[in-house]
C-alpha positions, 0 to 999 in steps of 0.5 A: 765281645771284641775290642781294640780299645784300652778302656774296654780291655781294662774292663775285661781284666776287671771282669776276669778278676771279679769273676773269681770272687763272690762279691756282688757286681754292678755293671753301669753302661748305656743301653746297647753296650753289652751289659748282659754279655759281660754278666754272662762272662762273669758267670762263665768265668766264675767257680759257679760256671756249672750252676744256672744263670738266670736273668730278669729285667726289673723294668719289664714287670710291675711290682707285684709280678716282679716280686713273684718272679724274683722270690716265687709264690705258693699256690693260691697266693693270689688270683691266678696262682694255680701252682707253686712258682719257685722264682728266679732266686731259687732257680738260680741257686748255686749259680748267678742271677742277673738283675737288669735295669735294677734302678727301675725296681720299685721301692717295695721290692727293693726292701725285700731284695735287701732282706734276701741279700742279708739273710740268704733266704727267700720267702715266697709270696703267700709263704711262711717259711724262709728258704735258703738260697746261694746266689751270686748277684750281678746287677746292671743299670744305665743310671747312676745309682747314687743319683737315684738314691739322692732323688729318693728312688733307690735305697742307699743300703741296697746300693751298697749291697749291689755296688761292691764291684762297680764296672763302667762300660764305655759307650761305642762313641768313646771307642771309635777304634772298635766301630769298623772292627765290630762292623767286620764281625757283624758282616761275617756273621750275616754273610753266613746266613744271608743271600747277599755276601758283602766282601768290602766296605767303601771308604765313604761308608766307613767314614759315615759309620765312624762319624756317627754318634751311636746313641744305641751303641753296639745294638744300633750298629748291628741293626744298621749292618742288618739293614744294609744286608736287607736294602743293599745289593752287591759285594760292597757296602756303600753309603746308599745301603745305610739307614736315612739317619746315617746316609741322609743327613749332613755329616759332622766333620770327623776328628783326625783319628777318624779321618785317618781310620777311613782310608781312600780305598775300600775297607776289606772284610777280613776272614776269620782265618786272617783274624786268627793269623793276626792274633797268632802273630801278635802273641808270637811277637809278644812271647819273643819280646818277653823271651818266652815268659808267658807272664811278661808276654801277657802284660805286653798284650794287656791280658791276664796270663790265664787268658793268654794261655787259653788263646794260645791253646785255641790258636795252636801256639806251643809254649812253656808255662812260666811264672 
C-alpha cells in the first residue's frame, strides 16, 4: 500500500504498533479500501509472521457451512462429511485468522466464536473434546458494529472481544492526493504484462480521475485503469480510454486542490527507479535536518524508526543507529 495522505500514514503507524501485540484488531473501512492488505501486514509485522495466515469471508457462507469452515468437523458429523476437517482456527494455529465482513456472521456462529475467544479451544462440529488453539484474530467490516449491536444483529460481548484495537481506513475520496499516485502504480504494474504501454496521462484524464467519487475505492480505480489498457491505444491515457461512468457523464466542479493537482500538461508516469530516487532524496534531507539522528528523522518523515531503517537498507542508504 502506498500513500501521501497523513490520515492513512497514521493508520500505517497504528498497524505497526498493533502488530507487536496479541490484541484482536478490527479493521473498519468501505469495500475496496484494502482491509485484507492491512490484515496481511498486521500478520507479517507481528511475532507470528512465521506462522500461518488464513482468511475467511463471513458473508460468503450460510451458518452451517461457516461453522464447519471455522471450527472444523469430524467425519460423519453431517451428510457429506466423508472425512475430518480441521477448520480455519486449527489451520491458523500459532498464526493469524482474518475474519472478513465479520458483521455478516450469523448470531448462532457468533456465540460459538465468543466461546472460542474466551476458552482458546474449539470443538469441531460433531466432536466432543475441546482442542486448544493459539490464534490471533484480525476482523474487518464495512459496517459500524455498534450500530449492528443496537439493531440486535451482533452480540455486544463479541464486539468488545473483537474491537480491542479499532483501525479506521479512510476512503479514497478522502485522500485525493493518492489517486494519481495509485494510478501511476497500477500503470507500471500493467505495463509489465500488457501489449499496450502507457507513458503518460493527459491532463484531461487526470482531472476526470481526480473528480470522481470512487465509491468502490482502490479496487474500482484499478479496474478503471485495467479497462483503459484494454480499450485504449497508444502511449497516452486519455479521457476516451475511461469507462462511460467516468468519461460519459458531466463532471462536477473539482475542488481547488484537485484543480491544482491536474496540471495543463500531460501527467508523466514515473519509473520505479525515479520513485526510489525521490524517496532517497526525501530520507537524505530528513537525516540532514536531524543531524543524522534516525529517530528524529523518522519523526520528520512520519514513520517509525524501524520502518526508516528498513527503507534505508532497501534503498542502500548508509546511516548510523542512534536513539
